[in-house]
Residue, then its C-alpha position, 0 to 999 in steps of 0.5 A: a500500500m505504501v508503494v502504491n500511495t507513493l507512486a500515486l503521488a509521484l506519478p498520478s497519471s501512470p497506472i500501477t500495472a504499467l509501472f510493474p509489468r510482468h514482461p520487459i517493456i524496454s528492448f535492448s536490441g534493434a533500432d528502437n527508442a531505448s537504443s537511440r537514448k543510449r546512443a545519445r548518452h554515449q555521445d554525451s559521455m564521449s564528450r565529457s571524458s578525456l579522449q587523449l589517452v596518451a596525454p589526457t588533458s587537464g582543467d575540466s575538473s570543477e568544484d562541482s565535480r568534486r565529490p564528498w569523501q566516502f568509504h565503502v565496505a566491500p561486498m563479500q559472499g558469506y559475510t556481508s549479509y543483513p545482520l553484519r550490515k546492521l552492526f556496521r550501520y550501528l558503528s557507522h552511525g555512532g551506535q544508533e540505527n539511524g544516525d547522521d545522514g552525512s556519514p561517509i560510510i557506504l555498505w554493500t550487500e552480498m552479490e545477489k544473482v539476478e536469477d535467484l532474486l527473481n525466483t524467490n518470494q518476498n520473504g527471501w527478499e526480506k531475509r537479504f535486505g530487511s523489511p522495507n516497511d518497518g524502518d529497518s531497510d538498507d537506506s545507506c546500502i548498495m545492492q550488488l547484482g550479478g547477471s548477464d541478461p539485460e531483460l532479467v536485470q530489468q525484471c529484477i529492478y521492477q521486483a525490487a520496486e514492487y517489494g518496496y526496496l526502491p528508492n530506499i536503497c542508495g544504489i544498484n551495482l552490477n558485478c563486472g569484476c569477479p573472476s570467472i571461476e567455475s566454482g564461484g558461479a561467475a562464468t557468464y558475468g563478473a570480470s568476463l563481462m570486461r570482454k563484452p563492453e557493449l553487453t555491459g553497457q546494455l546491462v547498465e542501461a537496463v538498470s538506469e532506464t528502468l529506474e528512470k521509468v519508475w521513479g523519474k530522473d531524480c530518484g536518488v538511486e545511484v547506478s554503478v559498476k564494480t570492475r577491474i582495470a583489466a582482464v587476462d585469461t591465465p596467470e601466465d598472461l601476467l608475464l607474457a603481457s610484459a616485456i619479454n627481455t626483462e629478467d623480472a617481467e611484470w604485467t603493466l597497464d600500457e597505453e594499449k590496455y588503458a585504451r581498452l579500459h577507457q573504452y569499457i568505462t565509456e560504454i558504462q558511462g554511456g549506459g547511465a552509470d554514475h559511479i565506477i568502482l575499480h579494483a586496481r588489479p587485473a582479473v585472471l579469468s581462469g587458473l587462479s582462485p578468487v583468493k589469489n586474484r585478490i593478492v597475486p596480480k600487481l596493484d596499479y593505483n595510478a591507473v585508477r587515478r587516471v580514470a578519475n581524471d579522464f572521467p570527471c563526471v563519474r565518481v571513481t572508487l579505489n578498491g584493492g590493497i587497503s588493509c588498515l587505517a595506514d593504507l587508507k591514509v596513504a591512498t587518500n593522501d597520495y591519490g585522493s587530492d587534486d594535484i597541482n595540474g588540476k587533475q582530479g583525484i579519487s573521491s572514495y575508497m573500498a575495503g572488505r577483509w579489513m572490516l571483517r578483521r577489525p569491525f571497530d576500525l569503522l569508528a576510526t575510519i569516520r574519525s580520519s575522514r576529512g578531519l571528522q572527530l569522534h571523542n567518545v569512541d568507548v561509549l559509541a562502541t559499547k552502545a553499538i554492540g548493546n543495540y546489536i544484541d537487542y536486535v539479535d534478541q528481537v530476531l530470535d523472538r521472530l524466529e520462535r514465532g515462525d517468521m520465515a523472513t528472518p536471517t539464520k542464526a549463523e548470520l546473526f551471531l557471526p558479527l559478534y564473533l568477528v568483534v570478539e576476535q578483534l577484542r582478543e587481538d587488541y587485548d593481547y597487545l594492550q596487556c603487553e607491558g610497554m606495548d602501545l598500539d599504532d593508531d595508524i595501523t590498527g585504528q585502536r580507539i577503545s580502552i582496555d576497560t571498554a574492551e573487557d566490558i564489551y567482551e563480557m557483554i557478548v559472552e554473557y549473552l551467548l552463554q544465556l542463549e546456549g543455556g536456553l535462557a536469553g534473559g530468563k525468557r527463552k526456553k530451549s527447544k526440545t527438538p533441535s531444528v536444522d538451523e540450530f546454532n553450533f557455537k563450538k563450530l563457529a568458535s573454532s572457525 
């Protein structure tokens, strides 16, 4: 009802059946109006980007094109589920669910396959994204989609709108950067799309055109693509692409490769994207695991900086190699500010595994961003964990009532274990006589007393649950369900 009423106010002359069709109403092939619009956008993006690849011109950057500093918590399969995003929101908003709207922290969902979302009901959507009707949705979050069929992507956007998630989320992202490893299920999308610039442009157009049709040009939902600076077939190509006569040959992004990257981003911008997230490594499409794809290929931050300069009308986010606060400061200082020649720097940064290892570093990240100050970090951290425990208790109550639109117990408790692991790491250092943690490396802002208090709060709560107490209200079920939580297994992992 909320969706229908909102649409009635925004578009009084548009019947709801026309806004949410059962079949695509935008064609992505042939000489039709949509293709004409894409060509117009493509020509506009060509005129706005630098076409001199060897020596890009400067001076096109203006104050209006410079964007506020942002930090993005990367999408991570098996981790950035709704509960972990909930904890990160508490931390990024000063311990509360809805804090300062100016927070520079942007969260991401796990990558969701378009086909999976289309084949699930509304309960499945609420498990992934929360309920859009209870003020608990991901309003500071980017939804990442994986797919290679523009019409299915369009249907997915319609379904998101029908269930009330648009325009509540702040962005929709297309995954064009995951290596196409068969075991990862990304053989037809992800980084393999870098070999198909035209198809990628059609996918972006499917998102932007559908958002515009449903909500208008100023819907506030950002369209983005997450990709890499290049794609190679095998690990051997990392060497073969380099100078043959050198003893220590390394893959480099030469002018020919950069021209391909430039063409690819031009197609993306032409499709209507506002934001490019660049992992500063080439993707190896086969023969290298996803883990090694994040480590083995050499980082090239200069390539990302060059893209930011060549495409001043698009936000460019740097991804890759940022594993602590010191790395973030170096990247911001060396590649983020405009140089003396007026070339535009990178405006935002992304990291993933760092936040899994050290969730409380989100507080230090906010503090370090553009001179913002947080003076009561101990209070904020304690409040965030207390609020998250309250949230877990509420979800467990819903689970007991048979609510099917809730996260699993494993998803609920994983964030608490991540917090405990950071507390243990910091506590070991703080207990060493004369040991002082380096703020630039760890972002440590929590006192030893607060670390002990938070640890005891979490352990006490988990012990209550394990004993079936939960504050004296919850009784342990006599018949274990398939979703029973294995504390020992998670603790050991």
